[in-house]
MITI-451414 format. One record per residue (C-alpha): residue number from 1; x, y, z. Coordinates in Angstrom, 1 decimal. Layout:
<sites>
<site><num>NUM</num><x>X</x><y>Y</y><z>Z</z></site>
...
</sites>
This chain:
<sites>
<site><num>1</num><x>114.6</x><y>75.5</y><z>130.1</z></site>
<site><num>2</num><x>115.1</x><y>72.8</y><z>127.5</z></site>
<site><num>3</num><x>117.5</x><y>73.4</y><z>124.6</z></site>
<site><num>4</num><x>114.6</x><y>73.0</y><z>122.1</z></site>
<site><num>5</num><x>112.6</x><y>75.7</y><z>123.8</z></site>
<site><num>6</num><x>115.6</x><y>78.0</y><z>124.0</z></site>
<site><num>7</num><x>116.2</x><y>77.6</y><z>120.2</z></site>
<site><num>8</num><x>112.6</x><y>78.3</y><z>119.5</z></site>
<site><num>9</num><x>112.7</x><y>81.5</y><z>121.5</z></site>
<site><num>10</num><x>115.9</x><y>82.6</y><z>119.6</z></site>
<site><num>11</num><x>114.3</x><y>81.9</y><z>116.3</z></site>
<site><num>12</num><x>111.2</x><y>83.7</y><z>117.3</z></site>
<site><num>13</num><x>113.2</x><y>86.8</y><z>118.2</z></site>
<site><num>14</num><x>115.2</x><y>86.6</y><z>115.0</z></site>
<site><num>15</num><x>112.1</x><y>86.4</y><z>112.9</z></site>
<site><num>16</num><x>110.9</x><y>89.7</y><z>114.4</z></site>
<site><num>17</num><x>108.2</x><y>88.3</y><z>116.6</z></site>
<site><num>18</num><x>106.1</x><y>87.5</y><z>113.6</z></site>
<site><num>19</num><x>102.7</x><y>86.1</y><z>114.5</z></site>
<site><num>20</num><x>99.3</x><y>85.4</y><z>113.0</z></site>
<site><num>21</num><x>96.2</x><y>87.3</y><z>113.9</z></site>
<site><num>22</num><x>92.9</x><y>85.6</y><z>114.5</z></site>
<site><num>23</num><x>89.5</x><y>86.5</y><z>113.0</z></site>
<site><num>24</num><x>88.5</x><y>88.8</y><z>115.8</z></site>
<site><num>25</num><x>86.5</x><y>91.9</y><z>115.1</z></site>
<site><num>26</num><x>88.5</x><y>94.6</y><z>113.5</z></site>
<site><num>27</num><x>87.9</x><y>98.1</y><z>114.9</z></site>
<site><num>28</num><x>88.6</x><y>101.2</y><z>112.9</z></site>
<site><num>29</num><x>88.5</x><y>104.6</y><z>114.5</z></site>
<site><num>30</num><x>88.0</x><y>107.5</y><z>112.0</z></site>
<site><num>31</num><x>88.0</x><y>111.3</y><z>112.6</z></site>
<site><num>32</num><x>84.7</x><y>113.0</y><z>112.2</z></site>
<site><num>33</num><x>84.3</x><y>114.3</y><z>108.7</z></site>
<site><num>34</num><x>87.1</x><y>112.0</y><z>107.5</z></site>
<site><num>35</num><x>87.2</x><y>109.1</y><z>105.1</z></site>
<site><num>36</num><x>88.1</x><y>105.4</y><z>105.3</z></site>
<site><num>37</num><x>89.1</x><y>102.8</y><z>102.7</z></site>
<site><num>38</num><x>89.0</x><y>99.2</y><z>103.8</z></site>
<site><num>39</num><x>90.2</x><y>96.1</y><z>101.8</z></site>
<site><num>40</num><x>88.0</x><y>93.0</y><z>101.8</z></site>
<site><num>41</num><x>89.9</x><y>89.8</y><z>100.8</z></site>
<site><num>42</num><x>88.2</x><y>86.8</y><z>99.3</z></site>
<site><num>43</num><x>89.3</x><y>83.4</y><z>98.0</z></site>
<site><num>44</num><x>90.2</x><y>83.3</y><z>94.3</z></site>
<site><num>45</num><x>87.5</x><y>80.7</y><z>93.6</z></site>
<site><num>46</num><x>84.9</x><y>83.5</y><z>94.4</z></site>
<site><num>47</num><x>86.1</x><y>86.0</y><z>91.8</z></site>
<site><num>48</num><x>82.9</x><y>85.8</y><z>89.9</z></site>
<site><num>49</num><x>80.6</x><y>85.9</y><z>92.9</z></site>
<site><num>50</num><x>78.7</x><y>89.0</y><z>94.0</z></site>
<site><num>51</num><x>80.3</x><y>91.2</y><z>96.6</z></site>
<site><num>52</num><x>78.8</x><y>94.0</y><z>98.7</z></site>
<site><num>53</num><x>79.2</x><y>96.2</y><z>101.8</z></site>
<site><num>54</num><x>76.6</x><y>95.7</y><z>104.5</z></site>
<site><num>55</num><x>75.7</x><y>97.8</y><z>107.6</z></site>
<site><num>56</num><x>73.7</x><y>97.6</y><z>110.8</z></site>
<site><num>57</num><x>74.1</x><y>100.0</y><z>113.7</z></site>
<site><num>58</num><x>73.4</x><y>97.3</y><z>116.3</z></site>
<site><num>59</num><x>75.5</x><y>94.6</y><z>114.7</z></site>
<site><num>60</num><x>72.8</x><y>92.3</y><z>113.5</z></site>
<site><num>61</num><x>74.0</x><y>90.7</y><z>110.2</z></site>
<site><num>62</num><x>70.6</x><y>89.3</y><z>109.3</z></site>
<site><num>63</num><x>69.1</x><y>92.8</y><z>109.4</z></site>
<site><num>64</num><x>72.0</x><y>94.6</y><z>107.7</z></site>
<site><num>65</num><x>71.4</x><y>97.0</y><z>104.8</z></site>
<site><num>66</num><x>73.4</x><y>96.7</y><z>101.6</z></site>
<site><num>67</num><x>75.0</x><y>100.1</y><z>101.1</z></site>
<site><num>68</num><x>76.7</x><y>99.3</y><z>97.8</z></site>
<site><num>69</num><x>77.7</x><y>96.3</y><z>95.6</z></site>
<site><num>70</num><x>81.0</x><y>95.8</y><z>93.8</z></site>
<site><num>71</num><x>81.9</x><y>98.4</y><z>91.2</z></site>
<site><num>72</num><x>79.2</x><y>100.9</y><z>92.1</z></site>
<site><num>73</num><x>78.9</x><y>104.1</y><z>94.1</z></site>
<site><num>74</num><x>75.9</x><y>105.0</y><z>96.2</z></site>
<site><num>75</num><x>76.0</x><y>108.3</y><z>98.1</z></site>
<site><num>76</num><x>79.1</x><y>108.4</y><z>100.2</z></site>
<site><num>77</num><x>80.0</x><y>104.7</y><z>99.7</z></site>
<site><num>78</num><x>82.0</x><y>103.3</y><z>96.8</z></site>
<site><num>79</num><x>82.9</x><y>99.6</y><z>96.3</z></site>
<site><num>80</num><x>85.6</x><y>98.5</y><z>93.7</z></site>
<site><num>81</num><x>86.5</x><y>94.9</y><z>92.9</z></site>
<site><num>82</num><x>90.1</x><y>94.0</y><z>92.2</z></site>
<site><num>83</num><x>90.0</x><y>90.4</y><z>91.0</z></site>
<site><num>84</num><x>93.7</x><y>90.4</y><z>90.2</z></site>
<site><num>85</num><x>94.3</x><y>91.0</y><z>93.9</z></site>
<site><num>86</num><x>91.5</x><y>88.8</y><z>95.1</z></site>
<site><num>87</num><x>90.0</x><y>91.7</y><z>97.1</z></site>
<site><num>88</num><x>87.5</x><y>94.5</y><z>96.8</z></site>
<site><num>89</num><x>87.9</x><y>97.9</y><z>98.5</z></site>
<site><num>90</num><x>85.2</x><y>100.0</y><z>100.3</z></site>
<site><num>91</num><x>85.6</x><y>103.7</y><z>100.6</z></site>
<site><num>92</num><x>83.4</x><y>105.8</y><z>102.8</z></site>
<site><num>93</num><x>83.6</x><y>109.6</y><z>102.9</z></site>
<site><num>94</num><x>82.5</x><y>112.4</y><z>105.1</z></site>
<site><num>95</num><x>81.9</x><y>110.1</y><z>108.0</z></site>
<site><num>96</num><x>79.7</x><y>111.3</y><z>110.9</z></site>
<site><num>97</num><x>78.7</x><y>110.0</y><z>114.3</z></site>
<site><num>98</num><x>75.7</x><y>108.2</y><z>113.0</z></site>
<site><num>99</num><x>78.0</x><y>106.2</y><z>110.7</z></site>
<site><num>100</num><x>79.4</x><y>104.4</y><z>113.7</z></site>
<site><num>101</num><x>78.4</x><y>100.7</y><z>113.8</z></site>
<site><num>102</num><x>79.1</x><y>97.3</y><z>112.5</z></site>
<site><num>103</num><x>79.8</x><y>96.6</y><z>108.8</z></site>
<site><num>104</num><x>80.5</x><y>93.4</y><z>106.8</z></site>
<site><num>105</num><x>82.5</x><y>92.6</y><z>103.8</z></site>
<site><num>106</num><x>80.2</x><y>90.0</y><z>102.1</z></site>
<site><num>107</num><x>80.9</x><y>87.6</y><z>99.3</z></site>
<site><num>108</num><x>77.6</x><y>86.0</y><z>98.2</z></site>
<site><num>109</num><x>78.0</x><y>82.2</y><z>98.3</z></site>
<site><num>110</num><x>75.9</x><y>79.5</y><z>99.9</z></site>
<site><num>111</num><x>77.1</x><y>80.3</y><z>103.4</z></site>
<site><num>112</num><x>78.0</x><y>83.9</y><z>102.6</z></site>
<site><num>113</num><x>81.6</x><y>84.6</y><z>103.4</z></site>
<site><num>114</num><x>81.5</x><y>87.6</y><z>105.6</z></site>
<site><num>115</num><x>84.1</x><y>89.5</y><z>107.7</z></site>
<site><num>116</num><x>82.8</x><y>91.8</y><z>110.4</z></site>
<site><num>117</num><x>84.3</x><y>95.2</y><z>110.9</z></site>
<site><num>118</num><x>83.4</x><y>97.9</y><z>113.4</z></site>
<site><num>119</num><x>83.8</x><y>101.5</y><z>112.5</z></site>
<site><num>120</num><x>83.9</x><y>104.1</y><z>115.3</z></site>
<site><num>121</num><x>83.7</x><y>107.8</y><z>114.4</z></site>
<site><num>122</num><x>85.6</x><y>110.1</y><z>116.9</z></site>
<site><num>123</num><x>86.7</x><y>113.7</y><z>117.1</z></site>
<site><num>124</num><x>90.2</x><y>112.3</y><z>118.0</z></site>
<site><num>125</num><x>90.7</x><y>108.8</y><z>116.6</z></site>
<site><num>126</num><x>92.2</x><y>106.1</y><z>118.9</z></site>
<site><num>127</num><x>94.5</x><y>105.0</y><z>116.1</z></site>
<site><num>128</num><x>95.3</x><y>106.6</y><z>112.8</z></site>
<site><num>129</num><x>98.1</x><y>107.1</y><z>110.3</z></site>
<site><num>130</num><x>99.8</x><y>110.2</y><z>108.8</z></site>
<site><num>131</num><x>99.4</x><y>108.7</y><z>105.3</z></site>
<site><num>132</num><x>97.1</x><y>105.8</y><z>104.3</z></site>
<site><num>133</num><x>98.9</x><y>105.2</y><z>101.0</z></site>
<site><num>134</num><x>102.7</x><y>104.8</y><z>100.6</z></site>
<site><num>135</num><x>104.9</x><y>103.7</y><z>97.7</z></site>
<site><num>136</num><x>108.5</x><y>102.6</y><z>97.3</z></site>
<site><num>137</num><x>111.0</x><y>101.2</y><z>94.8</z></site>
<site><num>138</num><x>112.0</x><y>97.6</y><z>94.6</z></site>
<site><num>139</num><x>115.0</x><y>97.1</y><z>96.9</z></site>
<site><num>140</num><x>114.3</x><y>100.4</y><z>98.7</z></site>
<site><num>141</num><x>112.5</x><y>101.2</y><z>101.9</z></site>
<site><num>142</num><x>109.4</x><y>103.0</y><z>103.2</z></site>
<site><num>143</num><x>108.4</x><y>104.6</y><z>106.4</z></site>
<site><num>144</num><x>104.9</x><y>104.7</y><z>108.0</z></site>
<site><num>145</num><x>104.0</x><y>106.8</y><z>111.0</z></site>
<site><num>146</num><x>101.2</x><y>105.4</y><z>113.2</z></site>
<site><num>147</num><x>99.4</x><y>107.7</y><z>115.7</z></site>
<site><num>148</num><x>97.6</x><y>106.6</y><z>118.9</z></site>
<site><num>149</num><x>95.8</x><y>108.3</y><z>121.7</z></site>
<site><num>150</num><x>97.2</x><y>108.5</y><z>125.2</z></site>
<site><num>151</num><x>94.7</x><y>105.8</y><z>126.3</z></site>
<site><num>152</num><x>96.6</x><y>103.3</y><z>124.1</z></site>
<site><num>153</num><x>100.1</x><y>104.2</y><z>125.2</z></site>
<site><num>154</num><x>100.7</x><y>101.0</y><z>127.0</z></site>
<site><num>155</num><x>99.0</x><y>98.7</y><z>124.4</z></site>
<site><num>156</num><x>100.9</x><y>96.4</y><z>122.1</z></site>
<site><num>157</num><x>101.9</x><y>97.9</y><z>118.8</z></site>
<site><num>158</num><x>102.0</x><y>95.8</y><z>115.6</z></site>
<site><num>159</num><x>102.5</x><y>96.1</y><z>111.9</z></site>
<site><num>160</num><x>100.3</x><y>93.6</y><z>110.2</z></site>
<site><num>161</num><x>99.4</x><y>92.4</y><z>106.7</z></site>
<site><num>162</num><x>95.9</x><y>91.8</y><z>105.7</z></site>
<site><num>163</num><x>96.5</x><y>89.1</y><z>103.1</z></site>
<site><num>164</num><x>98.2</x><y>86.5</y><z>105.3</z></site>
<site><num>165</num><x>97.3</x><y>88.0</y><z>108.7</z></site>
<site><num>166</num><x>101.0</x><y>88.1</y><z>109.7</z></site>
<site><num>167</num><x>102.1</x><y>90.7</y><z>112.2</z></site>
<site><num>168</num><x>105.4</x><y>92.2</y><z>113.4</z></site>
<site><num>169</num><x>105.9</x><y>93.7</y><z>116.9</z></site>
<site><num>170</num><x>109.6</x><y>94.2</y><z>117.0</z></site>
<site><num>171</num><x>112.7</x><y>94.5</y><z>114.8</z></site>
<site><num>172</num><x>113.3</x><y>91.9</y><z>112.0</z></site>
<site><num>173</num><x>115.5</x><y>91.8</y><z>109.0</z></site>
<site><num>174</num><x>113.0</x><y>93.7</y><z>106.9</z></site>
<site><num>175</num><x>110.7</x><y>95.4</y><z>109.4</z></site>
<site><num>176</num><x>111.6</x><y>97.7</y><z>112.2</z></site>
<site><num>177</num><x>109.1</x><y>99.2</y><z>114.7</z></site>
<site><num>178</num><x>110.2</x><y>102.1</y><z>116.9</z></site>
<site><num>179</num><x>107.8</x><y>103.5</y><z>119.5</z></site>
<site><num>180</num><x>108.7</x><y>107.1</y><z>120.6</z></site>
<site><num>181</num><x>106.2</x><y>106.8</y><z>123.4</z></site>
<site><num>182</num><x>104.8</x><y>110.2</y><z>122.5</z></site>
<site><num>183</num><x>101.6</x><y>108.9</y><z>121.0</z></site>
<site><num>184</num><x>103.2</x><y>107.6</y><z>117.8</z></site>
<site><num>185</num><x>105.3</x><y>104.7</y><z>116.5</z></site>
<site><num>186</num><x>107.2</x><y>104.4</y><z>113.2</z></site>
<site><num>187</num><x>107.3</x><y>101.4</y><z>110.9</z></site>
<site><num>188</num><x>110.4</x><y>101.0</y><z>108.6</z></site>
<site><num>189</num><x>110.3</x><y>98.4</y><z>105.9</z></site>
<site><num>190</num><x>113.6</x><y>97.9</y><z>104.0</z></site>
<site><num>191</num><x>114.7</x><y>95.7</y><z>101.1</z></site>
<site><num>192</num><x>111.2</x><y>96.0</y><z>99.5</z></site>
<site><num>193</num><x>110.1</x><y>93.3</y><z>97.0</z></site>
<site><num>194</num><x>107.3</x><y>93.5</y><z>94.5</z></site>
<site><num>195</num><x>105.5</x><y>90.8</y><z>96.6</z></site>
<site><num>196</num><x>105.4</x><y>93.3</y><z>99.5</z></site>
<site><num>197</num><x>102.7</x><y>95.3</y><z>97.7</z></site>
<site><num>198</num><x>99.3</x><y>95.1</y><z>99.4</z></site>
<site><num>199</num><x>97.3</x><y>96.2</y><z>102.4</z></site>
<site><num>200</num><x>98.7</x><y>96.5</y><z>105.9</z></site>
<site><num>201</num><x>97.5</x><y>98.1</y><z>109.1</z></site>
<site><num>202</num><x>98.9</x><y>99.7</y><z>112.2</z></site>
<site><num>203</num><x>97.5</x><y>97.9</y><z>115.1</z></site>
<site><num>204</num><x>97.4</x><y>99.2</y><z>118.7</z></site>
<site><num>205</num><x>95.4</x><y>96.9</y><z>121.0</z></site>
<site><num>206</num><x>92.1</x><y>96.2</y><z>119.3</z></site>
<site><num>207</num><x>92.3</x><y>99.3</y><z>117.1</z></site>
<site><num>208</num><x>93.6</x><y>99.4</y><z>113.5</z></site>
<site><num>209</num><x>94.4</x><y>101.9</y><z>110.8</z></site>
<site><num>210</num><x>94.7</x><y>100.6</y><z>107.2</z></site>
<site><num>211</num><x>97.7</x><y>101.5</y><z>104.9</z></site>
<site><num>212</num><x>98.1</x><y>100.6</y><z>101.2</z></site>
<site><num>213</num><x>101.7</x><y>99.8</y><z>100.1</z></site>
<site><num>214</num><x>102.7</x><y>99.9</y><z>96.4</z></site>
<site><num>215</num><x>106.1</x><y>98.6</y><z>95.4</z></site>
<site><num>216</num><x>107.3</x><y>99.6</y><z>91.9</z></site>
<site><num>217</num><x>109.6</x><y>97.6</y><z>89.6</z></site>
<site><num>218</num><x>113.2</x><y>98.7</y><z>89.9</z></site>
<site><num>219</num><x>113.7</x><y>98.9</y><z>86.1</z></site>
<site><num>220</num><x>110.5</x><y>101.0</y><z>85.9</z></site>
<site><num>221</num><x>111.8</x><y>103.2</y><z>88.7</z></site>
<site><num>222</num><x>115.1</x><y>103.7</y><z>86.9</z></site>
<site><num>223</num><x>113.3</x><y>104.7</y><z>83.7</z></site>
<site><num>224</num><x>111.1</x><y>107.1</y><z>85.6</z></site>
<site><num>225</num><x>114.2</x><y>108.6</y><z>87.4</z></site>
<site><num>226</num><x>116.0</x><y>108.8</y><z>84.0</z></site>
<site><num>227</num><x>113.0</x><y>110.6</y><z>82.5</z></site>
<site><num>228</num><x>112.9</x><y>113.0</y><z>85.5</z></site>
<site><num>229</num><x>116.6</x><y>113.6</y><z>85.2</z></site>
<site><num>230</num><x>116.3</x><y>114.1</y><z>81.4</z></site>
<site><num>231</num><x>113.4</x><y>116.5</y><z>81.9</z></site>
<site><num>232</num><x>115.4</x><y>118.3</y><z>84.6</z></site>
<site><num>233</num><x>118.4</x><y>118.6</y><z>82.3</z></site>
<site><num>234</num><x>116.3</x><y>119.7</y><z>79.4</z></site>
<site><num>235</num><x>114.6</x><y>122.3</y><z>81.6</z></site>
<site><num>236</num><x>118.0</x><y>123.5</y><z>82.8</z></site>
<site><num>237</num><x>119.3</x><y>123.7</y><z>79.2</z></site>
<site><num>238</num><x>116.2</x><y>125.6</y><z>78.1</z></site>
<site><num>239</num><x>116.7</x><y>128.0</y><z>81.0</z></site>
<site><num>240</num><x>120.4</x><y>128.6</y><z>80.1</z></site>
<site><num>241</num><x>119.4</x><y>128.9</y><z>76.4</z></site>
<site><num>242</num><x>116.7</x><y>131.4</y><z>77.4</z></site>
<site><num>243</num><x>119.2</x><y>133.4</y><z>79.4</z></site>
<site><num>244</num><x>121.6</x><y>133.5</y><z>76.5</z></site>
<site><num>245</num><x>118.9</x><y>134.6</y><z>74.1</z></site>
<site><num>246</num><x>117.8</x><y>137.3</y><z>76.6</z></site>
<site><num>247</num><x>121.4</x><y>138.6</y><z>76.8</z></site>
<site><num>248</num><x>121.7</x><y>138.5</y><z>73.0</z></site>
<site><num>249</num><x>118.5</x><y>140.4</y><z>72.6</z></site>
<site><num>250</num><x>119.6</x><y>143.1</y><z>75.1</z></site>
<site><num>251</num><x>122.9</x><y>143.5</y><z>73.3</z></site>
<site><num>252</num><x>121.2</x><y>143.9</y><z>69.9</z></site>
<site><num>253</num><x>118.7</x><y>146.4</y><z>71.4</z></site>
<site><num>254</num><x>121.6</x><y>148.5</y><z>72.9</z></site>
<site><num>255</num><x>123.5</x><y>148.4</y><z>69.5</z></site>
<site><num>256</num><x>120.3</x><y>149.4</y><z>67.7</z></site>
<site><num>257</num><x>119.7</x><y>152.3</y><z>70.1</z></site>
<site><num>258</num><x>123.3</x><y>153.4</y><z>69.7</z></site>
<site><num>259</num><x>123.0</x><y>153.3</y><z>65.9</z></site>
<site><num>260</num><x>119.7</x><y>155.3</y><z>66.0</z></site>
<site><num>261</num><x>121.4</x><y>157.9</y><z>68.2</z></site>
<site><num>262</num><x>124.3</x><y>158.3</y><z>65.8</z></site>
<site><num>263</num><x>122.1</x><y>158.6</y><z>62.8</z></site>
<site><num>264</num><x>119.9</x><y>161.2</y><z>64.4</z></site>
<site><num>265</num><x>122.9</x><y>163.2</y><z>65.6</z></site>
<site><num>266</num><x>124.4</x><y>163.1</y><z>62.1</z></site>
<site><num>267</num><x>121.2</x><y>164.3</y><z>60.5</z></site>
<site><num>268</num><x>120.9</x><y>167.2</y><z>63.0</z></site>
<site><num>269</num><x>124.5</x><y>168.3</y><z>62.4</z></site>
<site><num>270</num><x>124.1</x><y>168.1</y><z>58.6</z></site>
<site><num>271</num><x>120.9</x><y>170.2</y><z>58.7</z></site>
<site><num>272</num><x>122.6</x><y>172.8</y><z>60.9</z></site>
<site><num>273</num><x>125.6</x><y>173.0</y><z>58.6</z></site>
<site><num>274</num><x>123.4</x><y>173.3</y><z>55.5</z></site>
<site><num>275</num><x>121.4</x><y>176.2</y><z>57.0</z></site>
<site><num>276</num><x>124.6</x><y>178.1</y><z>57.8</z></site>
<site><num>277</num><x>125.9</x><y>177.7</y><z>54.2</z></site>
<site><num>278</num><x>122.6</x><y>178.9</y><z>52.7</z></site>
<site><num>279</num><x>122.6</x><y>182.0</y><z>54.9</z></site>
<site><num>280</num><x>126.0</x><y>183.0</y><z>53.7</z></site>
<site><num>281</num><x>125.3</x><y>182.4</y><z>50.0</z></site>
<site><num>282</num><x>122.1</x><y>184.4</y><z>49.8</z></site>
<site><num>283</num><x>123.2</x><y>187.4</y><z>51.8</z></site>
<site><num>284</num><x>123.5</x><y>190.6</y><z>49.5</z></site>
<site><num>285</num><x>126.5</x><y>192.8</y><z>49.9</z></site>
<site><num>286</num><x>126.0</x><y>196.5</y><z>50.7</z></site>
<site><num>287</num><x>127.0</x><y>198.5</y><z>47.5</z></site>
<site><num>288</num><x>125.3</x><y>201.7</y><z>48.4</z></site>
<site><num>289</num><x>127.7</x><y>204.7</y><z>48.8</z></site>
<site><num>290</num><x>127.6</x><y>208.4</y><z>49.2</z></site>
<site><num>291</num><x>128.2</x><y>208.9</y><z>45.5</z></site>
<site><num>292</num><x>125.6</x><y>206.4</y><z>44.3</z></site>
<site><num>293</num><x>123.3</x><y>208.2</y><z>41.8</z></site>
<site><num>294</num><x>120.8</x><y>205.4</y><z>41.7</z></site>
<site><num>295</num><x>117.3</x><y>206.2</y><z>42.7</z></site>
<site><num>296</num><x>115.8</x><y>204.6</y><z>45.6</z></site>
<site><num>297</num><x>112.3</x><y>203.5</y><z>44.6</z></site>
<site><num>298</num><x>111.0</x><y>204.0</y><z>48.0</z></site>
<site><num>299</num><x>111.9</x><y>207.7</y><z>47.9</z></site>
<site><num>300</num><x>109.6</x><y>210.4</y><z>46.3</z></site>
<site><num>301</num><x>110.8</x><y>211.5</y><z>42.9</z></site>
<site><num>302</num><x>110.2</x><y>215.0</y><z>41.4</z></site>
<site><num>303</num><x>110.6</x><y>215.3</y><z>37.7</z></site>
<site><num>304</num><x>111.8</x><y>218.7</y><z>36.3</z></site>
<site><num>305</num><x>112.3</x><y>219.9</y><z>32.7</z></site>
<site><num>306</num><x>115.7</x><y>221.4</y><z>32.1</z></site>
<site><num>307</num><x>116.2</x><y>223.7</y><z>29.1</z></site>
<site><num>308</num><x>119.7</x><y>224.4</y><z>28.1</z></site>
<site><num>309</num><x>120.3</x><y>227.7</y><z>26.4</z></site>
<site><num>310</num><x>123.2</x><y>228.2</y><z>24.1</z></site>
<site><num>311</num><x>125.3</x><y>231.1</y><z>25.2</z></site>
<site><num>312</num><x>125.8</x><y>233.9</y><z>22.5</z></site>
<site><num>313</num><x>129.1</x><y>235.5</y><z>22.4</z></site>
<site><num>314</num><x>129.1</x><y>239.2</y><z>23.1</z></site>
<site><num>315</num><x>130.6</x><y>241.4</y><z>20.4</z></site>
<site><num>316</num><x>132.4</x><y>244.4</y><z>21.4</z></site>
<site><num>317</num><x>131.4</x><y>247.3</y><z>19.4</z></site>
<site><num>318</num><x>134.1</x><y>249.7</y><z>18.6</z></site>
</sites>
């Protein structure tokens, strides 16, 4: 082995086995009844061009049907253009078996820039993610868990970026991939930068699952955390103040109850004492005696006329 080749292998390992994907057909597997959001990138020179989402079950582009154009919603399909990111997103909801087939992201130019995508609806998807949207702070890290069926256990696992089609298959300075070999592998991105924002996908063999990553500004994160802490402190203070007010109210109520009890007791005692004094004052003493000549009005009275005769002295006749 030449020294040049050896150095190249070492650099390749240090870089985290980063590679470029080709323009092969992307295959997305979605659970029945689930939803799927797919990013469609285009060159900045085509910002003003018409974009739409096209479908044909048998994969014939010339016979495909336009399901929705940019910035409109038709049925279960919604297309939104993001010119600041040079992409438009397609969201399909409540996917059923009949929705399986070939789709195209189309930018209407002379030769029609188109990227083929195959969507496969399954009861158990070949590849999926726990969360299709993650966010992290600048300088921080994020973790994405990718799931795969047992049939893909021995397939190569990658973490890829849509924008530049770069992929990572092993550990690097900023991306770490660990396969637990139990039908899932975890992607850890550390030292996040604002430029890391964008669309990625877990790739296992020829199957992919899209993930949107949003990295927020560090200063903005600090402000948000400060606001959260301030709100938390304010809430804590309000709770403490509320508890104090509650205790104060209880103390006041107890004092008021005690005062009312004292007043009522005092009034009752005063009334009782007053009744006792009144009874003693108005009670008539018993002045009736055996020698009392007063007439009892309740007795029957008999009136008699008394004539007093003057007694004449008797003279002795001698």
